[in-house]
Every structure is written in structure tokens, then in C-alpha cells.
N, C-alpha and C positions, 0 to 999 in steps of 0.2 A: 371467298367461299369458306364457310366454317368447316373446321376439321371435326371428323367423327371420332368420338372417344373410343379407344380400344381396351378400356379397362375390363378386367374379367367380371363375369356376372356373379353377383353376390347372392348367397341363399337367403330368401326372405324368411325371417324367424317365424312369422305368423303362418306362412305356408308350411314350414317344417312341423309346427305344433299340430297342424291338421292331418298329418300323416300318422300311420300306425307305429307301434313300437319298433318294428323291424325296420321301417323306412327311416324313422328318426335316427336309429342307431347307425345305419349305414350312411346316411347323409352327413352325419356329424364326422364320420371317419373318412368322408370324401369318396365313398364308393358309389358308383352310378347304378341306376336301375338295371342297366344292361349286365352288370355283375351280379346284383342282388337276385334277379329273377332266376338265373341258372342255379345259383346256390340253393335257393328255396325249392327249386324243381328237384334237385338231387336229394335234398333232405326229405321232402314229401314222398318221393318215390321209395326211399328207404324205409320210411315209416309205414307206408302201405305194404311194402314187401315184407316187413316184420309181421303184419297181421296174416298175410297169405302164408308165410312160413309157419306160423303158429297153428292156424286152423286147416293146414294140409297135413298136420301131424296126428296120427291116430291116438297117441297117448294124450295129447292135449285135448283132442275132441272127447276122449272118454272122461277126462277130468272135468270139462265143462258140462258134460252130461250129468255129472254128480254135484253141480255148483251149489245148489241150495243145501245140500248136506255138508259140504266142505268147501266153502268159497275160497279159503286161503290156498288150498291145494291146487285149485284151478288157476288162480292167479300165478302162484309159484311155478307151476308146471309151464305155463305160457311163457313166463319170463325166462326160464331155464332153456326152453327150446329156442327162443329167439337169441338169447345170449350165446348158446353153443353154436348156432348157425353163423351168426355174425362174427364171433371169435374165430371159428374155423376159416371163414372167408378172409378175414384179416391176416391170419397166419399164413394162409395159402398164397396171398397176394404180396405180403411184405416179409414173411418169415417171422420167427419167434424173437422178439427183441431181447429177452433175457438170454436166449441161447446164443444169439449173435454176440452180445457183449462178453459172455463167458468165454466163447471160443476166440474172440478177439484178444482177450487177456491171455489165453493159453498161446496164441500165436506170437504175441509180443514177448513172452517169456521163453518159449521153446523153438519158435520158428516153424512149428508144425501148422500147415495151412489147410490140410485135407478136410477137417471137420468144419473149419471156418468157411470154406467154399461151399460145403453142403448146407451150412446155416443160411448163407446169403443167396443160395440158388432160387428160392421163391421170388425174391424181389428182382433178381436178374431176369427170370423168366417173364415176369410182368413187363419189364422194360423192353425186353426182346419182342414181346407181342405188340408193343406200342408202335414199333417202326412202321409196319404197313398202314396202321391206323393214321399215323401222323401224315405220311406222304400222300396217301389217297385223300385224307380230309383236306389237306392243303390244295390238292387238285380241284376238288369240288368247290372249295371256298373261292378260289380264283374265278371259277365260272359264275358263282353267285355274285361276286363283286361287279361282274359285267352284266348282271341280270340274265344269266344263262344257267339253265338247270341241266347239268351234266349227269344224266342217269347212267351213262355208259362207263362209269368208273370201273366196274367189275370186269367188263369186257376188255377195256384198255389195260387193266392189271394183268389179265391173262395173255394178251398179245405181248406185253413187255416181258413177261416171264418166258414165253416161247422163244422170242428172239434172243433173250439172254442165255437161255438153256442151250440153244443151238451154237452160239459163239463159244459158250463155256466148254462144250465137249467136242466140237468139230474143229476148232482152231488150235493147232499144236505149235510148240517151239517158242512160245512167248514167255518172258518173265512175268511174275505176278503183278508188278507195277504197271504193266502194259495190258496184260490179259484181263484182269478184273475190271479196270475202267473201260476197256473196250467192250466187254460183255454188258456192262451197265449202260454204255452209250448206245449199244444196239437196241436194248430194251426201250430206252427213252425215244429213240428215233422211230422205231416201229409203232409205239404208242402214239407219238406225235402225228405220224401219217394217218393212224386210225382215227385221231381226233380231228384231223383236217377235213375228212369226208363230211361229217355232219356240220362242221363249221362252214364250209363252202356252200353246202346245201341251204344252210340258214341265211347266209349273207346274199347269195345270188338268186335264190329261188324262193326265199321266205319260208322254207319248210321248217316246222317246229323242231327245235333241237331235242325236246323230250322224246318225241316219236322216233327221231333218227337214232338217238344214242341207245334207246331200248332195242331197236332192231339190230344195231350194230353189236350189241351184246349177244344176241342169238347167233349172229354170224361168227362171232369170236368163239362161242361155245362149240358150234359145229366144226369149225376149222380146227379147234383144238382136239376134238374127238377124232377127226380124220388123221391129223398128224401123229397123235399118240398111239393110234391103232395102225398106222401105216408107215410113212417115211421116217418118222422120228422114234418109232417104237424100239424098245430094248428089252429083251427077255419075254417073259409070259404075261406081264401086266402092262396096261396102257400107261407107259411112262417113258420118258426119255432116258438116255444114258446119264450117268453121274457126271457132272462137270469136272474138268480137270482140277487138281489141287492148286494150280496157279491162278485159277478163276475164283477160288473160294474166298469170301471175306473172312479174315482171321478173327477169332474170338479174343476178347480183351483179357480174360482170366483162364486159367487151366480148367479142365474138366472137373466137376460136373456142371460148371457155370457155362451157359451157352450164349450169353450176350455178346454181340459182335460189333465191329466198327460201324456197321450200318446205322446204329442208333445215333451216332454223332453226325453221320451224314444227314440223317432225317432232321436233327436239330439245326444243322447248318442250312438245309433247304428252307426250313421255317424263317430263318434270318434273311435268306435271299428273297423269299416271297414278300417278307415285310418291306425290305428295301425296294423291291420292284414296285410294290403297290403304292407305297407312301413317300418314296424318295426319288422317283424318276418321273420324267414327263409322260412316258408311256403309261405308268401306273395311274397318274392323274386322269389321263384320257380314258383309260379303261374304266375307272370308277365313275367318270362323268357319263360315259355311255350307259353304264349300269343304273345311274340315277335318272337320266332323262336323255334318251337317244336323240330325240328331236332337238333339244336344246344343244346337244354336243354336235350334231350335224350343222346347225346354224352357226356354231362357233368355229367351224372349219375342221373338226376332227373327222377322220375317215372312219365312219362308224362300222361299215361292213369289214373293212380290214382288221379293225380292232376286235370285232367279234370272232373272226377266224383265228386271229392270234391268241385270243383268250382261251378258246376251246383247244387249241394246239397246246398251250402251256398247261392247261388243266389235264389234258391227256398225258402229257410227258410226266407230270408229277405222279399220276396214277400208275403209269407204266414203270416209274422208278420204284414204286411200292412193290410191284411184282418182281422186279429185277433184284432188288436188295434183299427181299425176303427169300428168294430162291438161292442166291449166292451165299446168304448167311445162315440159313436154316435147313432148307430141304435138299439143296444141291442138285435137284433134278425137277423136271416138270411132271406133275401128276394130274389126274382128273379131279382129285380132291385138294388141289393146291390151295385154294382160298375157301374159308368157311363163310365168306360174305364180307370180306374187307371193303369191297367197292360199294356195297349197299349200306354198310355201317358208316361209311365216309360221308354219306349225305346227312345222316344224323349228327355226326361230329361237326360238320360245318355249320349246321343250324345251332347246335349247342354252344359252339365257340363263336357265334355271331360272325362267322366268316373272317375272323381276325386270326392271324397266325399263332399268336399266344393263346388265344381261346381254343384254337384247334389242338394245339399241343396239350393243353390241360385236359380237354375233353378226351383226347385219345389216351392219355395216361389213365384217366378215370375208367374208361371202357377196358383198358388193358388190365388194370388191377381187379376189376370186377371179374373179368374172364379168368384171370390167373388164380383168383381165389375160389372159383366155382368148383373145380374138381375136388379140392380138399373139403369143401363144405358138404359135398355129396358123400364123400368117403367117411368123414369123421362124424358129421352131424346127421347124415342121412337125408339131407335136403336136396331135392332134385335140382340139377344145374339149370333147368329151364326157368327157375325162379330169377336167375340173373338176367336172362332175356326179358322176363317180364319187367324187372326193375329198369333195365335199359329202355324198354318201350315206353314205360311211364314217364321217364325223364324226358324223352323226345316229345311225348304228348304235351307235357306241361310247358316245355319250352316253345313248341309250335303254337300252342294256345295259351298265351301268358295271362289271359283274363281269368283262367281257372285259378292260378296262383294269386292273382290280385284279389280275387273274391275270397279265397281261403284265408289270406293274411291281411285282408282289408287294406290293400295298397291302393293309393291314389295314383292315377296316370300323371306322369310329369309332362308338362308342356315342352320341356327341353329334352324329352326322351329321344334318344338317337334312333334314326330310322334303321330298321332291320336290313341287314346286307343280303337277305335271301331274296331270290327273284320274285317279283310280283307277277300277277296274272294279266297285267296290262300289255297291250301290244306295243312293241318297240317301233 
């Protein structure tokens, strides 16, 4: 029997020459279309966002109304409006680089760190905001890898937060190195149980996980309303008591920097998810079920059990997003606990192609956009809703890649990797 060659596939020069400038550039640098498309999606969304920013500004509109009399003024006003908005967004997300370096020099000379901490606070806030995005995005991505669409991330996040809050304020007499992990574990277990319900309904009765997880969201919301206005209520507002100091995740730097150790927990969980999916037999089975459930069943893989475990793991990660955010930032459970982390997680998993590294990078992008939105509104007068529009356009372009291919004249590659998002086919 002849041996099959395992040589790596070589790029055909004639095929590359038929591609657009963008495709030729990235192919030569060894970047796949799976990376190129999200980059162009973000770039395109920012460009369209620039036009929205410009033509939602009254001064710019007035200048364009007088375009034929003074075209340079119209163009200049448009450029300044866009520049001011995006500059404010950049500084709000990352801080002022000049000020950071200046304060760093002062700290090296004098040891005075107060102004340096104030200078790096914007970037630390953005990193802090990325923590629930990373964890919830990883949770949805695990479901995608098994061809399961977990819409219940938001509800699982709330359930994890509720369980963590209860252990955080009700359990006394424990040292921090036991109390904080115990509170996080409680949130993970509660969310895992919450994810087990749609998982077993999917595996045993064929009930679609999208419907089940959506309904579980509503149950989680109403359960939270009941608990925060009843057994767990503290004071006059619908909120739990503050968790004890022994349960709080410590910050890495002194005030006013608020980034906590949960950021490194989130990065660690991304590594764990990568190891689980690509370095373990269970991960291979999970991805095989996601690719073709019938073939996986024929190969002897327990498809139903794998689906249930996938939804449990997905829910645990989403629950961790709520637990760590609560212990690191809010320190109590409130009705306004999440601005939609669980729903944004679906977009992040899509944007990151359901790969842990892609989810982390997508989460950082969304966190920096959100971190810069407030300063953009205060300094440049640009509504924060513009950021949501940009985020929405990024998702549209990633979910419908033919739009980007058409805009930049990209040719579909025959070796293009199959998307890890769930398909509409029956398993």
C-alpha cells in the first residue's frame, strides 16, 4: 500500500495573483481568511461609524449645507468631528499615551504613583470590563463547537451571580483564600445546574436548545426579581447585602485603578478551554459531535451525553462571568447587574470564530469600545449609542461575510475553514 504524503499544502502563485490586494497581502503573511474577514469587518464598521458620527453632528451638517460656497470648510469640519470623536474614544479606552509616559518618568524619579495610577485608569477600566465578556464569550463558544446555540448566557450569568452573592454575604468565619473560591464555585455549580436543564431536554427529548435557553432566561429574571425584592433584599433597593471582605477579589493596583485578579482568572480559563477543546479526547468528541452528530454516533461517541456536558460547561463559564464580575466590581447583586454581557457573548463567539484566542481578542475589542464611549460623549459630544451601532455592524459583517468579500473583492478560498457557529441542520 502506498503511503499518503503529509506535506503541507503550498499556496498556488496563480491562485494568489487572482486575489484582491488585501487577500494577496494577508496570504503572503500567512494570515488565513478566518483572520482577515474579522479585521476587515472591524475596519469597515469604524469607517461607516465615522460617517454616522460626522452626519449626526449639527455643526457638520450646517457646514455641508454651505458646501458649494465653502467646500473646504465642510470637509475640514467633517474631519475634525471624526478625529475628535475617535481620539476621545481612544483616550477613554487606553488613556493618554503622552500623559502615561510623563507620569511614569515622574514615578521613576520621585516614587509618587498617584498621578500615574490616574493616567492608567482608563486602560485598566477597559481590561476590567473585558472579564465578563471573555468568560461569557468562552461559554457560548463551547456551545458553538458542539453545534449548540446557547442563548441562555445572560440568565446563567445572573444565576451564577445570585449564588455567589449569597455565599459571599451569608457564610461567615472563613479566610479569604477559602471564602472567595467557595463563592466562585457556588456560582459555577448553580449555573451548571441551570445549563443542565436545557441540555437534558435537548438530549433526551429533542427539545431545541434555543427555545429552552431563552425560556430559562425569563425564569432567571423573574427568580432574581423575587429574591432581590424578598429573601435576599437588603435596604430599600432591590439588591443583596454587600459580600464580606473575605469574598472580594482583590485589586491589582491601589485606587483609583479597579482592575482585579479576575482578569487573570478569565485569561486562565481561556487557556483551559483551549486545552479542553483541542488537547483532550473529550474536546475532540465534542467538536466531532458539532461537525457531524450522525458520524460521531457511528464512531461510538455518546452524542447525547456530549451535548449535555457541552451545555453544562457552557453554562459554568457564563456563571463564572457573573461570579467574578460580582466579587471584583459590584460586590452585591442588583437588578442592573449586567448591561447585556450574556447577549454580547453570542456576538463575541461569532466574531472570535468560537476559538478561545479569538474570543479573548473580540472581548478586548468590545471592552475598549465600551470603555471609550463615555469619554467620547463627554468630550466630543458623540452619543454612546454610536458604539453600539459599530458593534452591531461588526457582527453583521462577520455573520454575513459575503458583504465583506463583495466590498473588498475577496475570492472565497476552497480551503476556508468551516465556521464554528451552529448550523441550522438537525443533529
